[in-house]
C-alpha positions in Angstrom: -21.0 9.6 -7.7 -21.7 12.8 -5.7 -21.4 10.7 -2.5 -18.0 9.3 -3.5 -16.8 12.9 -4.3 -18.0 14.2 -1.0 -16.1 11.2 0.8 -13.0 11.6 -1.0 -13.0 15.4 0.0 -13.5 14.5 3.5 -10.7 12.0 3.6 -8.2 14.6 2.1 -9.4 16.8 4.9 -9.0 14.3 7.6 -5.5 13.3 6.3 -4.6 17.1 6.4 -6.0 17.6 9.8 -4.3 14.7 11.3 -1.0 15.8 9.8 -1.6 19.3 11.5 -2.6 17.7 14.8 0.5 15.6 14.9 2.7 18.4 13.8 4.0 16.2 11.2 6.4 17.6 8.6 5.9 14.6 6.1 3.7 14.6 3.2 1.3 11.7 3.5 0.3 10.0 0.2 -3.3 8.5 -0.2 -3.6 5.0 -1.6 -7.3 4.6 -2.6 -7.9 0.9 -2.1 -10.5 0.3 -4.9 -10.7 -3.7 -4.7 -14.2 -4.8 -5.6 -15.3 -1.4 -6.8 -16.0 -0.5 -10.4 -13.7 1.3 -12.8 -16.3 4.2 -13.1 -15.5 5.0 -9.5 -11.8 5.2 -10.1 -12.3 7.4 -13.0 -14.3 9.7 -10.7 -11.7 9.9 -8.2 -8.9 10.4 -10.8 -10.7 13.4 -12.0 -10.5 14.8 -8.5 -6.7 14.5 -8.8 -6.3 10.9 -7.3 -3.6 8.9 -9.0 -2.5 5.9 -6.6 -5.1 3.1 -6.5 -4.7 -0.2 -4.5 -5.6 -3.7 -5.7 -5.8 -6.9 -4.0 -6.7 -9.3 -6.8 -4.6 -9.6 -9.9 -7.3 -10.2 -12.3 -9.3 -7.3 -11.2 -6.6 -5.2 -11.4 -5.6 -6.3 -15.1 -9.4 -6.0 -16.1 -9.6 -2.3 -14.6 -6.2 -1.2 -16.1 -7.5 -2.3 -19.7 -10.8 -0.5 -19.0 -8.9 2.7 -17.6 -5.9 2.4 -20.0 -6.6 6.2 -21.4 -5.7 7.5 -17.9 -1.8 7.3 -18.5 -0.6 8.5 -15.3 -2.9 6.3 -13.2 -0.8 4.3 -10.8 -1.9 0.8 -9.9 -0.3 -0.5 -6.6 -0.9 -4.2 -6.0 -1.6 -4.9 -2.1 -2.9 -8.4 -2.3 -1.7 -11.8 -1.7 0.9 -12.6 -4.2 0.9 -16.0 -6.3 3.8 -17.4 -8.2 1.7 -18.0 -11.3 0.4 -14.3 -11.4 3.7 -12.5 -10.9 3.9 -11.7 -14.6 0.4 -10.1 -15.0 1.2 -8.1 -11.6 4.4 -6.5 -13.1 2.8 -6.0 -16.5 0.7 -3.7 -14.6 1.7 -2.7 -11.2 3.6 0.6 -11.0 4.5 -0.8 -7.3 3.8 -3.8 -5.1 3.3 -3.2 -1.5 3.0 -6.9 -0.4 6.0 -8.5 -0.9 6.3 -11.3 2.1 9.0 -13.8 1.6 12.5 -14.0 0.1 11.2 -16.6 -2.3 8.5 -14.5 -3.7 11.1 -11.5 -3.9 13.4 -13.8 -6.3 10.5 -14.8 -8.3 9.1 -11.4 -8.4 12.5 -10.0 -9.5 12.6 -12.7 -12.3 9.1 -11.7 -13.7 9.9 -8.0 -13.4 13.0 -8.5 -15.6 11.2 -10.0 -18.3 7.7 -8.6 -18.1 8.0 -5.1 -16.2 7.7 -2.0 -18.4 10.0 -0.2 -16.4 12.7 -1.1 -13.9 13.4 -1.3 -11.1 10.1 -2.3 -9.8 9.2 -0.4 -6.5 8.3 -2.8 -3.8 7.6 -2.8 0.0 8.2 -5.6 2.5 4.8 -6.7 4.0 5.3 -6.9 7.8 3.2 -9.2 9.8 3.6 -6.8 12.9 1.4 -9.0 15.3 2.6 -12.2 14.1 -0.9 -13.2 13.3 -1.3 -16.4 11.9 -4.3 -15.3 9.4 -2.1 -12.6 8.0 0.8 -13.0 5.4 4.1 -11.1 5.6 7.4 -11.4 7.6 7.9 -11.1 11.3 9.6 -7.7 12.6 12.7 -9.4 13.3 13.3 -10.8 9.9 12.6 -7.7 7.8 16.3 -6.5 7.7 17.5 -9.9 6.5 14.9 -9.9 3.7 15.8 -6.2 3.0 19.7 -7.2 2.6 19.0 -10.0 0.3 16.8 -7.4 -2.0 19.0 -4.6 -2.0 22.1 -6.8 -2.6 21.0 -9.4 -5.1 17.9 -8.1 -6.8 18.5 -5.1 -8.7 15.1 -5.4 -10.6 13.6 -4.5 -7.5 13.8 -0.9 -5.7 13.2 -1.4 -2.0 11.0 1.4 -0.9 10.2 0.5 2.8 7.6 -1.6 4.8 4.0 -2.0 4.6 2.1 -3.2 7.7 -1.4 -4.2 8.9 -1.2 -4.3 12.6 -3.7 -5.9 14.9 -6.7 -3.8 15.4 -6.3 -1.1 18.1 -7.5 -1.7 21.7 -8.9 1.7 21.8 -10.5 3.2 18.6 -10.5 6.7 20.3 -6.7 6.8 21.0 -5.1 9.8 19.3 -1.4 9.5 20.1 0.7 6.7 18.2 0.6 3.3 19.6 4.1 1.9 20.7 3.8 -0.9 18.0 3.1 1.9 15.3 6.3 3.8 16.6 8.4 0.6 16.5 7.0 0.2 12.7 8.3 3.7 12.1 11.5 3.0 13.4 11.9 -0.2 11.5 11.0 1.5 8.3 13.9 4.1 8.5 16.3 1.1 8.2 14.6 -0.1 5.1 15.3 0.9 1.7 13.9 4.5 1.1 12.3 4.6 4.4 8.9 4.6 3.4 6.2 3.4 5.7 2.8 2.3 4.3 0.4 2.2 7.4 -3.0 3.3 8.4 -6.5 2.3 7.0 -9.9 4.0 7.5 -10.0 2.9 10.9 -6.6 4.0 12.3 -5.7 6.8 10.1 -5.1 9.4 12.8 -2.8 7.0 14.9 -0.7 6.1 11.7 -0.1 9.5 10.7 0.8 10.6 14.4 3.3 7.8 14.1 5.0 9.2 10.9 3.4 6.9 8.3 4.3 8.3 4.6 1.3 6.5 3.0 -2.3 5.5 4.2 -4.5 3.1 2.5 -8.1 4.0 2.4 -11.1 2.0 1.1 -14.0 2.0 3.1 -13.9 5.6 3.9 -13.8 6.4 0.3 -15.8 4.0 -1.5 -18.4 2.8 1.3 -18.8 -0.9 2.2 -17.0 -3.3 0.2 -18.9 -4.8 -2.6 -18.8 -8.6 -3.1 -15.8 -9.8 -5.1 
């Protein structure tokens, strides 16, 4: 676990350095993406002060939540593909959902939250398919505001925080300034809900912070290579 602790401290330092380099006034949250990694590793990071963890698979999140139920203020963020038949399980456990990618799922999630969520409203981010990639879920950038309007006007069970995006890989991984697409996502987030932007992973942390992200989702740099699910 010493390697995990050292990686965590390095990631926290990297975030702080990127904030300073960008002269960014905002606080940047670290969402530790713990999918496929054991509950013991989550407990180790919790002991170092980490509270927000991201999971992609419902059954895995539910199992880990049960194993770590003694950690009362641990916050599970669901960031994976939403399936209609698993929404009740998601809202029972997740403190937030960052991967809401359609009006249909928004309505179904609101219904499930009304019945099963321990607290209302349930915080959500709209998932944006920023590069219109066929392999990724989410709504196109041009459709985000329409979905936001539906959530805010018609679904009081959901609290719209902002947007979450996984942009196409950077052409230049050494680029230090904010790519134009990232700046466009920042501007879009400012028009959605509470204006929160969840953008940036292990490979583009600096660029996302330069663009003004509020949350970075870090897996590999924290936990090492992903285990088989």
